N, C-alpha and C positions, 0 to 999 in steps of 0.2 A: 366906273361900272363894268367897262370892258375888261379891265384886270381881274375883277372879281369872277366874272363868267370864265375867263380863261383859267383862273386858279382852280375853280370848281371842276371844270372839265378835266383839268390835269389830274386833280386828286381822284376823280371818278375813274379815269383811265388807269391810274396806277392801282387802284383798288381792284379793278377788273382783271389786270394783268396778274395781280398777286393771287387771286382766287383761281384763275385758269392755270397757273403753274403749280398749284398744290398738288402733291402726290396722293395717289388713291392709297387706302390701306394695303391693297395687294402689292403695290409698288414699293411701299414702305417696308413691308414683310419681305420682299425679295432683296431690296437694297441692303437691309440689315442682316440678311442671311438666316432669318428665323427658320426657313425650311430645311436648314442643314440638320436641325434636331426635331423640328415639329412638322406635322402634316395635318391635313384638315380632319381627318377622321380615324387615322390609325396611329398607334404609338410607334415612334421610331427610336431616337435616343431619349426623347423626352415625351410627355403626354401630348396627345393630339389637341388641337383647338377645341374640338368638340367635347373632349374630356375636361379641359380647363372651364369651358363654359358651364358644364354640367356641375362642376365642383363649386363654382361661385354663384350658381343660379339662386335668385331670390335674396342674395346678399346685398344690402344697400351700399356698402363701401367697396364693392367687387372692382369697379373701374380704378378707384384711387389705389386699391391694394396692387393691382397689376401694373399700374404706372409706376408705383414705387419700386416694385420688383425689377422692372425694366430698367429704371433709372439709377438705382443703386447696387443692383446685382445681387439682391437678397435671394435666399434659397437656392444658392449655387447657380443662378442665372447670370450669364454675362451681361455687363452694363452696356446699354445702347446709347451711343452719342447721337441723340435726336432731340428735338424740341419738345417741349411739354405738349403741344398740339399734336405732334406726330405721334408721341407715346399715347395719348389719349385715343387717337384715331386707331392705332394698333390694338389697344385694349378693347375698345368698342367692337372692332372687327372680331376679335377673338371670342368675346363674350357673346356675340351673336351667332356663333358657330353651332351647327346642329350635326 
């Protein structure tokens, strides 16, 4: 019984640490140097996050399309070496831009 409680406590602790160490979308964007080409609202070398969000507004596959672009380097975009969860977070952040 004590072993089960200890095991559950350890698993819960590790789960909490994992979620507390997760990077925010802003941190992921900074660490992947997205701001080198993109900004929130103005065109730099590439479309702004707001322009990208407007382009994909109302499209049900928007997040999957952006994740694929970031993952594979489609549409002349650099490939990002990030996990699928991080790519989804970046895509969700970009799609929420105004």
